[in-house]
Every structure is written in structure tokens, then in C-alpha cells.
C-alpha positions as CSV (number, residue, x, y, z in Angstrom):
1,M,-18.7,-7.7,-14.5
2,S,-17.1,-6.1,-11.5
3,K,-13.6,-6.9,-10.7
4,I,-12.7,-9.2,-7.8
5,S,-11.2,-7.4,-4.7
6,V,-7.7,-8.4,-3.6
7,H,-6.3,-7.6,-0.2
8,I,-2.6,-8.0,0.5
9,I,-1.5,-8.7,4.1
10,T,2.2,-8.3,4.7
11,G,4.5,-7.6,7.5
12,F,8.1,-8.6,8.7
13,L,9.0,-11.9,10.0
14,G,7.3,-12.7,13.3
15,S,4.9,-9.7,13.0
16,G,1.8,-11.9,13.6
17,K,0.4,-11.9,10.0
18,T,-1.0,-15.5,10.2
19,T,-2.5,-14.9,13.6
20,F,-4.1,-11.7,12.4
21,L,-5.5,-13.4,9.3
22,K,-6.8,-16.4,11.2
23,E,-8.7,-14.1,13.6
24,L,-10.2,-12.3,10.6
25,L,-11.3,-15.5,9.0
26,R,-12.8,-16.7,12.3
27,E,-15.4,-14.0,11.9
28,R,-16.5,-15.0,8.4
29,K,-16.0,-18.7,7.6
30,N,-18.8,-18.8,5.1
31,T,-18.0,-15.7,2.9
32,N,-17.0,-16.0,-0.6
33,T,-13.4,-15.4,0.2
34,A,-10.4,-17.2,-1.1
35,I,-6.9,-17.2,0.6
36,L,-3.5,-17.4,-1.1
37,V,-0.6,-18.1,1.3
38,N,3.0,-17.6,0.1
39,E,5.6,-19.6,1.9
40,L,9.4,-19.4,1.8
41,G,11.1,-22.8,1.5
42,E,9.9,-26.2,0.7
43,I,7.6,-26.7,3.7
44,S,4.3,-24.9,4.0
45,L,3.1,-24.3,7.6
46,D,0.9,-21.3,7.6
47,D,-1.7,-22.9,5.5
48,V,-2.2,-25.6,8.1
49,I,-2.7,-23.0,10.7
50,I,-5.2,-21.1,8.6
51,E,-7.1,-24.2,7.5
52,T,-8.0,-24.9,11.1
53,E,-10.1,-21.7,11.0
54,F,-11.1,-21.8,7.3
55,V,-12.2,-24.1,4.5
56,K,-9.4,-26.1,3.1
57,E,-10.5,-25.8,-0.5
58,K,-10.5,-22.1,-0.2
59,T,-6.9,-21.9,0.8
60,I,-4.3,-21.9,-2.0
61,I,-0.5,-22.3,-1.4
62,L,2.1,-20.6,-3.6
63,P,5.4,-22.3,-2.8
64,S,8.9,-22.1,-4.2
65,G,10.3,-18.9,-2.9
66,C,9.3,-15.4,-2.4
67,I,6.3,-13.7,-4.1
68,C,8.1,-10.4,-4.3
69,C,11.0,-11.3,-6.7
70,N,9.6,-10.2,-10.1
71,K,6.6,-10.8,-12.3
72,R,5.3,-14.1,-11.1
73,E,3.9,-16.5,-13.6
74,D,3.0,-18.8,-11.0
75,L,0.9,-16.3,-9.3
76,I,-1.0,-15.8,-12.5
77,K,-1.4,-19.5,-13.0
78,K,-2.8,-19.9,-9.5
79,F,-5.4,-17.2,-10.0
80,K,-6.5,-18.7,-13.2
81,E,-6.9,-22.0,-11.6
82,M,-8.8,-20.5,-8.8
83,L,-11.3,-18.8,-11.1
84,N,-11.8,-22.0,-13.1
85,K,-12.3,-24.0,-10.0
86,Y,-15.0,-21.6,-8.8
87,D,-16.7,-21.5,-12.1
88,Q,-16.8,-25.3,-12.4
89,N,-18.4,-25.6,-8.9
90,R,-20.8,-22.7,-9.8
91,Q,-19.5,-20.6,-6.9
92,I,-18.7,-17.0,-6.7
93,V,-15.5,-15.5,-5.3
94,E,-15.9,-12.0,-4.1
95,R,-12.6,-11.4,-2.3
96,I,-9.0,-12.8,-2.3
97,I,-6.7,-12.2,0.6
98,I,-2.9,-12.8,-0.1
99,E,-0.6,-13.3,2.9
100,T,3.0,-12.7,1.7
101,T,6.2,-13.9,3.3
102,G,7.9,-11.8,5.9
103,L,10.5,-10.6,3.5
104,A,8.1,-9.6,0.7
105,N,8.2,-6.2,-0.8
106,P,4.6,-5.6,-2.2
107,A,5.8,-3.6,-5.2
108,P,6.5,-6.5,-7.5
109,I,3.1,-8.0,-6.6
110,I,1.6,-4.8,-7.7
111,F,3.6,-5.0,-10.9
112,T,2.3,-8.5,-11.6
113,F,-1.3,-7.3,-11.3
114,L,-0.8,-4.1,-13.4
115,S,1.2,-5.7,-16.2
116,D,-0.8,-9.0,-16.8
117,S,-4.0,-8.4,-18.9
118,F,-5.8,-11.4,-17.2
119,L,-5.1,-10.2,-13.7
120,S,-5.9,-6.4,-14.5
121,N,-9.2,-7.4,-16.3
122,H,-10.5,-9.6,-13.5
123,F,-8.9,-8.4,-10.2
124,Q,-8.4,-5.2,-8.4
125,I,-5.9,-4.6,-5.5
126,V,-8.2,-2.8,-3.0
127,N,-5.6,-2.3,-0.2
128,I,-2.3,-3.4,1.2
129,I,-2.3,-4.1,5.0
130,T,1.0,-4.3,6.9
131,C,1.3,-6.0,10.3
132,V,3.8,-4.3,12.7
133,D,4.8,-5.9,16.0
134,A,4.3,-3.5,18.9
135,L,7.0,-5.5,20.8
136,N,9.7,-5.7,18.2
137,G,8.6,-3.3,15.5
138,L,11.1,-0.6,16.2
139,S,14.0,-3.2,15.9
140,H,12.6,-4.5,12.7
141,I,12.3,-1.0,11.1
142,Q,15.7,0.1,12.3
143,N,17.6,-3.1,11.1
144,N,15.6,-4.3,8.0
145,E,15.0,-2.5,4.8
146,E,12.2,-5.0,4.0
147,A,10.3,-3.8,7.0
148,C,10.6,-0.2,5.9
149,A,9.5,-1.0,2.4
150,Q,6.4,-2.8,3.6
151,I,5.3,0.2,5.7
152,I,6.0,2.7,2.9
153,N,3.9,0.6,0.3
154,S,0.9,0.0,2.7
155,D,-2.4,1.6,2.9
156,C,-2.9,0.6,6.5
157,I,-0.8,-0.5,9.5
158,V,-2.1,-3.1,11.9
159,L,-0.4,-2.9,15.3
160,T,-0.1,-6.5,16.6
161,K,1.0,-7.9,20.1
162,N,-0.2,-4.7,21.9
163,D,-0.9,-6.8,25.0
164,L,2.9,-7.3,25.3
165,N,3.7,-3.6,24.9
166,Q,1.2,-0.8,25.4
167,K,3.8,2.0,25.1
168,T,3.9,2.4,21.3
169,D,4.2,6.1,20.9
170,S,7.8,5.8,19.6
171,L,6.8,3.1,17.2
172,I,3.8,5.1,15.8
173,D,6.0,8.2,15.5
174,T,8.6,6.1,13.6
175,I,5.9,4.7,11.3
176,Q,4.6,8.1,10.6
177,S,8.1,9.3,9.8
178,L,8.3,6.6,7.2
179,H,4.8,7.0,5.8
180,Y,3.1,10.2,6.9
181,G,-0.7,10.0,6.9
182,V,-0.9,6.1,6.7
183,N,-3.8,4.6,8.7
184,I,-2.7,3.0,11.9
185,I,-5.1,0.5,13.6
186,A,-4.7,-1.7,16.6
187,K,-5.3,-5.3,15.8
188,E,-8.2,-5.6,18.3
189,N,-10.0,-2.7,16.5
190,F,-9.7,-4.3,13.1
191,Y,-12.6,-6.4,12.0
192,F,-13.5,-8.3,8.8
193,N,-15.7,-5.5,7.6
194,T,-12.7,-3.1,8.0
195,L,-11.4,-4.6,4.8
196,N,-14.2,-2.9,2.9
197,T,-13.9,0.5,4.6
198,L,-10.1,1.0,4.0
199,Q,-9.7,3.2,0.9
200,H,-6.8,2.0,-1.2
201,K,-4.8,4.8,-2.9
202,I,-6.9,7.6,-1.2
203,F,-5.5,9.3,1.7
204,H,-6.2,12.3,4.0
205,F,-3.7,14.3,5.9
206,S,-4.3,14.8,9.7
207,Q,-4.1,18.3,11.1
208,K,-0.7,17.4,12.8
209,E,2.2,19.2,11.0
210,V,5.0,17.3,9.6
211,Q,8.1,17.4,11.8
212,N,11.6,16.7,10.8
213,K,12.7,13.1,11.4
214,I,16.0,11.3,11.0
215,H,16.2,7.6,10.0
216,K,19.5,6.1,8.8
217,N,20.0,9.5,6.8
218,T,19.0,7.8,3.7
219,M,15.2,8.1,3.6
220,H,13.6,11.4,2.7
221,S,10.0,12.5,2.5
222,I,8.2,15.7,1.5
223,C,4.6,16.7,1.8
224,L,3.3,19.3,-0.7
225,R,0.0,21.2,-0.5
226,F,-1.3,23.3,-3.4
227,D,-4.0,26.0,-3.5
228,G,-5.6,26.4,-7.0
229,T,-6.7,24.2,-9.9
230,F,-4.1,21.8,-11.4
231,N,-3.7,21.4,-15.1
232,W,-3.7,17.6,-15.2
233,S,-2.0,17.4,-18.6
234,V,1.0,19.5,-17.3
235,F,1.3,17.7,-14.1
236,S,1.2,14.2,-15.8
237,I,4.0,15.2,-18.1
238,W,6.1,16.5,-15.2
239,L,5.4,13.3,-13.1
240,S,6.4,11.0,-16.1
241,M,9.7,13.0,-16.4
242,L,10.3,12.8,-12.8
243,L,9.9,9.0,-12.6
244,H,11.9,8.5,-15.7
245,R,14.8,10.3,-14.1
246,Y,14.5,9.1,-10.4
247,G,12.2,6.1,-10.6
248,S,14.7,3.8,-8.9
249,Q,15.1,6.2,-5.8
250,I,11.5,7.4,-5.4
251,L,9.7,4.7,-3.3
252,R,6.3,6.1,-3.1
253,I,4.1,8.9,-4.4
254,K,0.5,9.4,-3.3
255,G,-1.9,12.4,-3.5
256,L,-5.1,14.1,-4.6
257,I,-4.8,16.6,-7.4
258,Y,-7.8,19.2,-7.7
259,I,-8.5,19.7,-11.4
260,G,-11.6,21.8,-11.0
261,E,-15.4,21.7,-10.7
262,G,-15.2,19.5,-7.5
263,H,-13.1,16.8,-9.1
264,F,-9.9,15.4,-7.7
265,I,-7.5,12.9,-9.4
266,N,-6.2,10.3,-7.1
267,I,-2.5,9.6,-7.6
268,N,-0.7,6.5,-6.4
269,A,2.7,5.2,-7.5
270,V,5.1,2.6,-6.1
271,G,8.6,3.2,-7.4
272,H,8.2,3.8,-11.2
273,L,4.9,1.9,-11.3
274,V,1.8,4.3,-11.4
275,Y,-1.7,3.0,-10.7
276,P,-4.3,4.1,-13.3
277,P,-5.5,7.5,-12.1
278,E,-9.0,7.7,-10.6
279,H,-11.5,10.5,-10.5
280,I,-12.7,11.4,-6.9
281,N,-15.6,13.6,-6.2
282,K,-15.2,15.5,-3.0
283,L,-17.8,17.9,-1.5
284,E,-15.5,19.7,0.9
285,K,-15.3,23.3,0.5
286,E,-11.4,23.2,0.6
287,K,-10.0,22.5,-2.9
288,R,-6.4,22.0,-1.8
289,S,-4.3,19.4,-3.7
290,Q,-1.9,17.2,-1.6
291,L,1.1,15.2,-2.6
292,V,3.5,13.0,-0.6
293,F,6.9,11.8,-2.0
294,I,9.1,9.3,-0.2
295,A,12.5,8.5,-1.6
296,K,15.9,6.9,-0.7
297,N,19.2,8.6,-1.2
298,L,17.5,11.5,-3.0
299,D,17.2,15.1,-1.8
300,L,13.6,16.0,-2.5
301,T,14.0,19.8,-2.2
302,P,14.6,20.3,-5.9
303,I,11.4,18.4,-6.6
304,T,9.5,21.3,-5.1
305,T,11.3,23.8,-7.0
306,S,11.1,21.8,-10.2
307,L,7.2,21.3,-9.9
308,Q,6.5,25.0,-9.1
309,S,8.7,26.1,-12.0
310,F,7.0,23.7,-14.5
311,L,3.6,24.9,-13.3
312,N,4.7,28.5,-13.6
313,L,6.1,27.9,-17.1
314,C,2.7,26.5,-18.1
315,S,0.8,29.4,-16.6
316,S,-0.9,27.2,-13.9
317,K,-2.1,29.5,-11.0
318,V,-1.1,27.1,-8.2
319,K,0.4,28.2,-4.9
320,L,2.6,25.6,-3.3
321,Y,3.3,25.0,0.5
322,S,5.7,22.3,1.5
323,S,6.9,20.5,4.6
324,K,9.8,18.0,4.4
325,K,11.6,15.5,6.7
326,R,14.6,13.4,6.6
327,F,14.7,10.0,8.3
């Protein structure tokens, strides 16, 4: 039995998450999609707005605070109740969309799915989508760590409120400085079917070179490119040692590692949490591995030296190229 797809929609307070979700649901009212809305505080309002566009029975409310705090037993309970409800009604749920609060960091949600056997056996997080306000997004990023964390942990950025501000070059540049290579899509160009085309945990670098950026002097990022075939066992040992030492400071790792014979391994980590590695078959002639590290209060230059030394020690014939930036 295939796992049920889960899409997480996040974004800072006032970024237009509910409006974006409502417009998506307007396209597909009759799909086998369930909605989970997380509200801060005692009173739930977003679900009322969503239910005007969607079926009430398919909208689930997760109250009592923020979904991001830790492993959420109530989240697990809600998902079990939802599956039982669909089974009892002899219905099939193909997709679940979670709308988080504006202060939620997606990392603990990921932890809940990866650490609970029931959720990991029945559900798969397909992608994390972050709404960024074209009018106030720069201010949100500059003044709120939650907004930065949402961008860093996302697979796709949806720019909202473009009608109020069409001059978004600075905002896009800032987003790229936080999360180089992330997909950025204007809300008007994002359709329901886009949910299926976004590839979670798989990324591709653009041809644009990484430039040095400064943001609060606390955030650092480095982009590593390698020619040659990786020894997966060697790399996995090094990565485990790295996360054990700096897991609290490394915010995101993603990449494609070439292991030979046309096969890549897809790497994705949020903090010290590492998704199960996936094998990817790529037909391109270029067999170049790529890695991105994003960290806070951590100079990433020694990581480059450490990895290359470790590979050399284990006789891996890999040539490294790096570009780094400081925010």
C-alpha cells in the first residue's frame, strides 16, 4: 500500500497562507484531500474561512497551541482518527495538506513524522511550501527568526500579494541568500497540480554563481560541488560525526551525491534530523555531486577542509569546489 502524501504549508504571520490554501482548494473541491489547520489560541478562525471553499468534514482542527513545539501526540491522534473515519465511510484519502501557524518551525513536525512508527508507515511528507509576503516579506525576514527558519526548511517559496508590490528583486535575492536554489513561484502561477510536481528533498542548482551575502552576521551557507564518485559509507560516517558535533547549529543540509553507475543518493537534513536517503537515477552526462549547508553562528569553512581531508584519508578520488556566503 502506497503512503499518503502530506504537504505542509507554512509562512509567517499575515503572509497569506489561508488565502493561498483557499484558492488551491477552490480548484479541486471533490478531490480525496483532507485539510489539517493548526491554530494558536482558543479560537479557530482559519477553518471557518477554508470550509466556505471546502467540505467541512474534510477539515480537521488541531487546537491548543503551536504544532511546532515538540513531538505532538495530538497530531498523531488526529491522523489516526482521520484514517479511521475514512475507512469507516469506505473513502480514500490520497493527500493531506497541513496549514501551520505563522510562528511554526516545520522541523519538529518533520520529527513527529519520522519518529512515530504509525505516521512513518502510513504517510510521507512530499514537500514543505512557505508563503512569503511580497509587501512585508523583507521586514519579516529581517526581524523574525521564525520567518528565516520557515524559508530555510522549505522546498518551495510562494510569493503572495504580488499585486501590492511587483518590485520583488530584493526580496527574492534575500530569500536566495537564506536558501540558495529553493524554488520561488508567484502565487498566481501555483496551481493544485503543482503540489504533485514539486520534488521534495531533490534540488537543482541554477547556473547563477553564489554571491557573498550578509544577514545579521549569524547565518552562514556554503555550496559544495564535487567531481568524481563518492564512497557512500565514508560520507555517511563523516556526516554522522558532523551532525553529532554541530547538530544544534546546522539548520539545513541538502544535496545529491553521485555513487557511480548513474546513481545519486538524495540527502536532506533539517538540524540533526536526517530523512531516509533515496536513490535517484539521473541520465545527465554530468556526474557532479552537490551539497548545501546552512548554519547559524558556525563558520562553515572548516567543514570543507574536514570533508576533503576525510575523503582523501579514505582514498576517495573526489575533487571539491566550494562557494560560500555569510548572511
